[in-house]
C-alpha positions in Angstrom: -1.6 -4.4 4.8 -4.7 -2.8 3.7 -5.0 -0.9 7.0 -1.3 0.6 6.4 -2.3 2.1 3.0 -5.2 4.5 3.2 -7.4 4.4 0.2 -8.5 7.4 -1.6 -11.5 8.0 -3.8 -11.0 10.8 -6.2 -13.7 13.8 -5.8 -14.6 13.6 -9.5 -14.1 11.2 -12.3 -10.4 11.3 -13.5 -7.8 9.6 -15.5 -5.7 8.8 -12.3 -3.5 5.9 -13.2 -1.4 5.4 -9.8 -1.7 1.8 -8.7 0.4 0.1 -6.1 -0.1 -3.7 -6.2 1.4 -6.4 -4.1 3.9 -8.3 -6.3 4.5 -11.1 -3.6 2.7 -14.0 -5.2 3.7 -17.0 -7.4 7.5 -16.7 -7.5 9.8 -19.6 -8.3 13.0 -20.0 -6.3 16.2 -21.9 -6.6 19.6 -21.7 -5.0 23.0 -21.5 -6.7 24.1 -20.4 -10.0 23.8 -22.5 -13.2 26.9 -24.2 -14.4 29.2 -22.1 -16.6 28.2 -18.8 -15.2 31.1 -18.6 -12.8 32.5 -15.1 -12.5 29.9 -13.6 -15.0 27.3 -12.2 -12.4 29.5 -11.0 -9.4 29.2 -7.7 -8.0 32.5 -6.3 -9.3 31.5 -7.5 -12.8 28.0 -5.8 -12.7 29.1 -2.6 -10.7 29.5 -0.3 -13.7 26.0 -1.0 -14.8 24.6 -0.8 -11.2 26.1 2.4 -10.6 24.9 3.9 -13.8 21.4 2.7 -13.5 20.5 3.8 -10.0 19.1 5.1 -7.8 15.6 5.7 -9.2 14.9 8.8 -7.2 14.3 11.0 -10.2 14.5 10.9 -13.8 18.0 12.6 -13.6 19.5 10.5 -10.9 22.1 8.2 -12.7 25.4 9.4 -12.0 27.6 7.6 -14.5 27.5 6.8 -18.2 25.7 3.4 -18.8 28.2 0.8 -20.2 27.2 -0.9 -23.4 26.0 -4.6 -23.6 23.7 -6.8 -21.6 25.6 -8.4 -18.8 24.3 -12.0 -17.8 22.3 -12.3 -21.2 24.0 -15.8 -21.8 23.2 -17.1 -18.4 20.3 -19.6 -18.5 18.4 -18.2 -15.5 18.0 -14.7 -16.9 16.5 -15.8 -20.2 12.7 -15.6 -20.5 12.4 -18.9 -22.2 14.2 -20.9 -19.5 12.1 -23.6 -18.1 11.8 -23.0 -14.5 8.9 -25.4 -13.9 11.1 -27.7 -11.6 11.9 -24.8 -9.3 10.1 -24.3 -5.8 7.1 -22.3 -5.9 6.7 -19.6 -3.0 5.2 -16.5 -1.9 7.1 -13.6 -0.7 8.4 -12.2 1.7 10.9 -15.3 2.0 14.1 -15.9 4.1 15.8 -18.9 2.9 18.1 -18.9 5.9 15.5 -19.6 8.6 14.7 -22.8 6.7 18.0 -24.3 8.0 19.7 -26.6 8.4 20.8 -25.4 11.9 24.2 -26.5 12.7 26.3 -25.7 15.7 29.6 -26.1 13.8 28.7 -23.1 11.5 30.9 -19.9 11.9 30.2 -16.8 13.6 27.5 -15.4 15.8 24.7 -15.2 13.2 22.2 -17.8 14.3 23.9 -21.0 13.3 21.9 -21.1 10.2 22.9 -21.2 6.4 21.7 -17.8 5.5 24.7 -17.1 3.0 24.9 -18.2 -0.6 23.2 -17.4 -3.9 19.5 -17.5 -4.6 17.5 -16.9 -7.7 13.9 -15.8 -7.8 11.6 -15.8 -11.3 8.2 -14.7 -11.7 6.1 -14.8 -14.8 3.3 -12.2 -15.1 1.2 -10.4 -17.7 0.9 -6.5 -18.0 -2.6 -5.8 -19.4 -2.6 -4.3 -22.9 -4.5 -1.3 -21.3 -1.4 -0.4 -19.4 0.5 0.5 -22.6 1.7 4.0 -22.3 2.0 3.7 -18.4 5.2 4.0 -16.5 5.6 0.6 -14.4 8.1 0.1 -11.6 9.2 -2.6 -9.3 9.5 -1.3 -5.7 11.6 -3.5 -3.4 11.4 -2.9 0.4 14.6 -5.1 1.0 16.4 -7.8 -0.6 19.3 -9.5 1.1 21.9 -8.9 -0.8 23.6 -7.7 -3.9 20.4 -7.7 -5.9 20.6 -7.8 -9.7 17.6 -7.7 -12.0 16.7 -8.8 -15.4 13.3 -8.4 -17.3 12.6 -10.5 -20.3 16.4 -11.4 -20.5 17.6 -7.5 -20.3 19.7 -6.5 -17.3 18.1 -3.3 -15.9 19.9 -2.7 -12.6 19.6 -3.7 -8.8 20.9 -2.6 -5.4 23.6 -4.2 -3.2 22.6 -3.0 0.3 20.3 -5.6 1.7 18.5 -3.2 4.1 17.8 -0.4 1.5 14.5 0.0 -0.2 14.6 0.9 -3.9 12.9 1.2 -7.2 13.7 0.2 -10.6 11.8 0.9 -13.8 10.4 -2.0 -16.0 8.6 0.0 -18.7 11.0 -0.1 -21.6 11.4 -3.8 -21.3 7.8 -5.1 -20.8 5.5 -6.7 -23.4 1.9 -5.5 -22.6 -0.7 -8.1 -23.3 2.1 -11.0 -23.1 4.0 -13.0 -20.8 6.8 -11.2 -19.0 9.6 -12.9 -16.9 11.5 -11.1 -14.2 14.6 -12.7 -12.7 16.4 -11.5 -9.5 19.8 -12.9 -8.4 20.7 -12.3 -4.7 24.3 -13.0 -3.7 24.5 -13.2 0.2 28.1 -13.5 1.2 29.3 -15.2 4.5 31.1 -13.0 7.1 29.0 -10.0 6.1 27.2 -9.5 9.5 27.5 -9.5 13.2 24.0 -10.7 13.6 21.4 -12.9 11.8 20.6 -11.1 8.5 18.5 -13.8 6.8 18.7 -14.3 3.0 16.3 -13.7 0.1 13.5 -11.3 -0.9 12.7 -11.0 2.7 10.5 -7.8 2.6 7.6 -6.9 0.4 7.8 -6.3 -3.2 5.3 -3.9 -5.1 4.3 -3.3 -8.7 3.6 0.5 -9.1 1.9 1.9 -12.3 1.8 5.6 -13.0 1.0 8.1 -15.7 4.2 9.4 -17.5 3.8 12.6 -15.3 3.8 11.5 -11.7 4.8 12.4 -8.1 8.4 10.7 -8.0 9.5 8.1 -5.7 9.3 9.4 -2.2 8.4 12.6 -3.8 6.5 14.4 -1.2 8.1 15.9 2.1 5.8 17.3 4.7 7.1 19.7 7.4 5.0 21.7 10.1 7.3 24.6 10.7 4.8 26.5 13.2 2.7 24.7 15.6 0.4 26.1 18.3 -2.7 25.0 20.1 -4.9 27.0 17.8 -3.0 26.3 14.4 -0.3 24.5 12.6 1.4 25.5 9.2 1.6 22.5 6.9 4.1 22.7 4.2 4.3 20.1 1.3 7.2 19.9 -1.1 6.2 17.8 -4.2 8.7 16.6 -6.6 7.3 15.5 -10.0 8.8 13.4 -12.6 8.0 13.8 -16.5 8.8 10.5 -18.3 7.2 11.7 -21.5 8.8 13.2 -24.7 7.1 16.6 -24.5 6.6 19.4 -22.0 4.0 18.8 -19.4 2.0 21.8 -18.0 0.3 20.5 -14.7 -1.4 21.8 -11.6 -0.5 20.3 -8.3 -2.7 20.6 -5.3 -3.4 18.8 -2.0 -6.0 18.2 0.7 -5.5 17.0 4.2 -7.7 14.4 6.0 -7.5 12.9 9.3 -6.7 9.1 9.8 -8.2 7.0 12.3 -6.4 4.7 14.7 -6.2 1.9 12.0 -4.7 4.2 9.5 -8.0 4.7 7.4 -8.7 8.2 5.9 -11.9 10.0 7.2 -14.1 11.5 4.6 -14.0 15.2 5.1 -10.9 17.2 4.3 -9.8 19.3 7.3 -7.5 21.6 5.1 -6.7 22.5 1.4 -3.6 23.6 -0.1 -3.7 26.1 -2.9 -2.6 24.7 -6.2 0.7 25.5 -7.9 1.3 25.3 -11.7 4.4 23.9 -13.2 5.9 23.5 -16.7 8.0 20.4 -16.7 10.5 19.8 -19.5 10.6 16.4 -21.4 12.5 13.8 -19.4 13.0 16.1 -16.4 11.8 16.8 -13.1 10.4 19.8 -11.3 9.3 20.7 -7.8 6.4 22.8 -6.1 5.9 23.8 -2.6 2.2 24.1 -1.3 1.3 25.4 2.1 -1.8 25.7 4.3 -2.8 26.5 7.9 -4.5 23.6 9.7 -6.8 24.9 12.6 -6.7 23.2 16.1 -4.3 20.4 15.1 -4.5 17.1 16.7 -0.9 16.6 17.8 1.0 13.2 17.5 2.2 11.9 20.9 3.0 8.6 22.7 -0.4 8.5 24.3 -2.4 10.1 21.5 -0.7 9.1 18.2 -2.9 11.2 15.9 -2.1 11.3 12.4 -3.2 13.1 9.1 -2.8 12.1 5.4 -2.2 14.7 2.7 -3.6 13.6 -0.7 -1.7 15.2 -3.5 -3.3 15.5 -6.9 -1.5 16.3 -10.2 -3.9 17.6 -12.8 -3.2 18.0 -16.7 -5.7 19.4 -19.1 -8.5 19.4 -16.6 -8.0 15.7 -15.6 -6.3 14.2 -12.5 -3.4 12.0 -13.8 -2.0 11.1 -10.2 -3.1 10.8 -6.8 -0.5 10.3 -4.1 -1.1 9.8 -0.3 1.4 10.9 2.4 0.6 10.0 5.9 2.2 12.4 8.5 1.9 13.8 12.1 2.0 17.1 13.9 4.4 17.4 16.7 7.4 19.2 18.0 10.7 17.5 19.1 13.7 19.0 20.9 16.7 17.5 22.5 18.1 19.7 25.3 21.4 19.4 27.3 19.7 20.1 30.7 16.2 18.7 30.4 16.4 15.5 28.1 14.1 15.0 25.2 10.9 17.2 24.7 7.8 16.1 22.6 5.3 18.8 22.2 7.3 20.7 24.8 7.0 17.9 27.6 9.8 16.0 28.8 9.8 12.3 27.9 12.2 9.9 29.5 13.3 7.6 26.5 13.0 3.9 27.7 14.1 2.0 24.6 15.5 -1.0 23.1 17.8 -1.9 20.2 15.8 -3.9 18.1 17.3 -6.0 15.3 15.2 -6.5 12.2 14.6 -10.3 12.5 11.6 -11.9 14.1 13.2 -14.7 16.3 12.2 -18.2 15.1 10.3 -16.5 12.1 13.4 -15.2 10.7 13.9 -12.0 8.8 10.9 -12.4 6.4 8.6 -9.4 7.4 5.4 -10.4 9.0 3.4 -7.4 10.0 1.3 -9.1 12.7 4.5 -10.6 14.4 6.2 -7.3 14.2 3.1 -5.7 15.8 3.0 -8.2 18.5 6.8 -7.4 19.4 5.6 -3.7 19.7 2.7 -4.7 22.0 5.1 -6.8 24.3 7.6 -4.0 24.5 5.0 -1.4 25.3 3.7 -3.7 28.0 7.3 -3.7 29.5 7.4 0.1 29.5 9.3 0.6 26.2 8.6 3.8 24.4 11.4 4.1 22.0 13.2 1.8 19.3 16.6 2.0 17.8 16.7 0.1 14.5 20.0 -1.6 15.1 22.0 -1.1 13.0 20.4 -0.7 9.7 17.5 0.8 7.8 14.3 -1.0 9.1 11.3 -2.5 7.2 8.8 0.3 6.3 6.2 -1.6 8.4 8.0 -1.0 11.5 7.7 2.7 11.2 4.2 2.7 10.2 3.3 0.5 13.4 5.2 2.9 15.6 3.4 5.9 14.1 0.0 4.1 15.1 1.1 2.7 18.4 3.0 5.8 19.8 6.8 5.0 20.0 9.5 7.1 18.9 12.4 5.8 16.7 16.1 6.2 16.3 16.4 5.4 12.5 20.0 4.0 12.0 21.8 3.7 8.6 25.1 1.9 9.1 27.1 -0.4 11.2 30.3 0.4 9.7 31.9 2.9 7.3 35.2 2.8 5.4 36.6 0.4 8.0 34.9 -2.8 8.4 34.0 -5.2 11.3 33.6 -8.3 9.1 35.4 -9.3 6.0 32.4 -9.0 3.6 30.4 -6.3 5.6 29.2 -2.8 4.4 32.6 -1.3 4.2 32.9 -2.9 0.7 30.1 -0.8 -0.5 30.7 2.5 1.4 32.7 4.3 -1.1 30.3 3.9 -3.9 27.0 3.5 -2.1 26.9 5.5 1.3 25.2 8.5 -0.2 22.6 6.6 -2.3 21.7 4.6 0.6 21.7 7.2 3.2 19.4 9.5 1.0 17.1 6.5 0.2 16.7 6.0 4.0 16.0 9.7 4.8 13.6 10.3 1.8 11.7 7.1 2.6 11.2 7.7 6.3 11.2 11.5 6.9 7.5 11.9 6.8 7.0 9.5 9.8 6.2 11.3 13.1 7.7 8.4 15.1 11.3 9.2 13.7 13.1 11.6 16.1 16.7 10.9 15.4 18.8 10.0 12.3 21.8 7.8 13.3 24.7 7.8 10.7 26.4 4.9 12.5 27.0 2.4 15.2 30.5 2.0 17.0 32.3 2.8 13.8 36.0 2.4 14.0 36.5 5.9 12.7 35.6 7.5 16.0 39.1 8.2 17.0 40.6 9.4 13.7 40.9 12.7 12.0 39.6 11.1 8.7 36.7 9.7 10.6 35.5 13.2 11.7 35.4 14.0 8.0 33.3 11.1 7.2 30.9 11.9 10.0 30.8 15.5 8.8 29.9 14.3 5.3 27.1 12.0 6.3 25.6 14.4 8.6 25.4 17.0 5.9 23.7 14.5 3.5 21.1 13.8 6.3 20.6 17.6 7.0 20.1 18.4 3.2 17.3 15.9 3.0 15.7 16.6 6.4 16.9 19.6 8.5 14.0 19.1 11.0 15.4 16.1 13.0 18.9 15.9 14.7 21.8 13.7 13.6 23.4 11.2 16.1 25.7 8.1 16.3 26.1 5.3 18.7 29.7 5.6 20.0 31.7 3.1 21.9 35.1 5.0 21.8 35.7 6.5 25.3 37.0 9.8 23.9 34.5 10.1 21.0 32.3 12.4 23.2 35.4 15.1 23.7 37.9 14.4 21.1 36.1 16.5 18.2 34.0 13.6 16.9 31.0 14.7 19.0 31.0 18.1 17.0 30.0 16.4 13.9 26.6 15.4 15.5 23.6 17.2 16.9 22.9 14.7 19.6 25.7 12.4 21.0 25.0 8.9 22.0 27.3 6.7 24.2 27.2 2.9 24.1 28.1 1.3 27.6 30.0 4.5 28.6 28.2 6.0 31.6 31.5 6.9 33.2 32.2 9.3 30.5 29.0 11.3 30.7 30.7 13.9 33.0 33.6 14.3 30.6 31.2 15.2 27.6 29.4 17.5 29.7 32.6 19.3 30.6 33.9 19.3 27.0 30.5 20.8 25.6 27.9 21.8 28.0 25.4 22.6 25.4 25.6 19.2 23.6 22.4 16.9 24.3 23.6 13.5 25.4 22.0 10.1 25.7 22.7 6.4 26.2 22.4 4.9 22.9 23.1 1.4 24.1 23.3 0.6 27.7 22.8 -3.3 28.2 23.5 -6.3 26.3 22.0 -9.5 27.6 23.7 -12.6 26.2 21.4 -15.1 27.6 17.8 -16.2 26.8 15.0 -15.4 29.0 14.7 -18.2 31.4 18.2 -19.6 30.9 20.7 -18.5 33.6 24.3 -19.7 34.2 26.3 -19.5 37.4 28.7 -18.2 38.6 28.1 -14.8 37.2 31.2 -13.2 35.4 32.1 -10.0 34.0 33.4 -11.8 30.8 30.4 -12.1 28.6 32.0 -14.6 26.3 31.8 -17.1 29.2 27.8 -17.0 28.6 28.3 -17.9 25.0 29.6 -21.4 25.9 26.4 -23.0 24.7 25.3 -20.2 22.4 22.7 -19.0 24.9 
């Protein structure tokens, strides 16, 4: 992971306090709730607190009044003094589902593994006394599912969607210089997925330390509105949080460096952005926009995935109090109705795959080298594009696609208001779709590999007037966060391309409907169109069954 996070050395001595530390080691794990806790920790009970406490996008983000009380305080596993010495010790990332048992009689199409159920993770850790006065956060890249978090016995929030990345503040509940305990409960319901989801803290977890005034989570947004062979305009929007109780007068500046093929920053800055001054009110946020012109830009492409990193500095009273790195690439993208996809003005035929997040026999626990190996094998096959079917991916996937030169269709949801499984995302959609969608776009919008935002896959609403309204709302959310990339969806309703649904997206994707392409073109000659899913092979490589049948269910007789 060192190569994935470019290191930055300050140009001069400073009081910069930002640290992003791996928080994966030395966890304790047990499955099932303690006796007597039935009904006290389910999502419906905790929902009022969860909605009021998140998301941690900025200091003003909570959208509801926080209820009183401390839910779960009486449950043994949440209490700091509970003896967890008998629990299993492990390091993250962890997927309890892949550990088995494997049984053919298990229901559904999700791997015949016991990935559902309740799991608890507890970690003892010490915060140095020198960290007193800092802001300390827990960043979770993904937790499957319905995560709830306690620190030193105090419930502090969580996030239900297992594929989202999220942040939660630990600061008010920590004891610097002493032992601290964090407890995370996951509730992974059965019949919640149409594929193998895994279970557990299956993506990386980080401890982030900052000064009270700092760049917010996903607080930099880089665009390159003008690009030519000779020059590129680089625009950085910086959002700052002030967690202190007094006004903060700060200066924000940035420099741009090249990155090498391994993602490491080269030593000489290639551009500087003029500083901006901000006065940030107590417990508030403020934004600044910085611009510069970069001479002779090295463009990001499939063959030459050149990248840069913007190093943003926040200065207060003559000292640098925060440093924030934002890797990015310079390229142009355009989808056309008559000439397909253009990257840097050149037509590129998209030869892609719909890639689910698990790693086969390794399960869903993220393994960067295994993911890189998948990408290398796909590129050997001629693949140049990945669709993250059908959910937000691990951050490592996009970093690898940036470095290896693949383009990505970044997908948010497999369903909306109408579900496909009894316990799938439709239960969360009313309360969480905006939070989850904004989290996805804010996290991923600086990656040059991302060329499409997909708001859904084969959603049931494709044929209904109310579905058009939902699609319009989701598309508007995406465009408000990132107007530089088109919005799409993977549609399997034959009429979705010409019944009005297609008018809600910028690029229309059809799943398994090549016979409908001509009708879409007749209905809207200006609408770019692509095959968002065109083949579904239900057999394993090397396993073939005869006679061949058009009924794919016959191929599932022995679960191949």
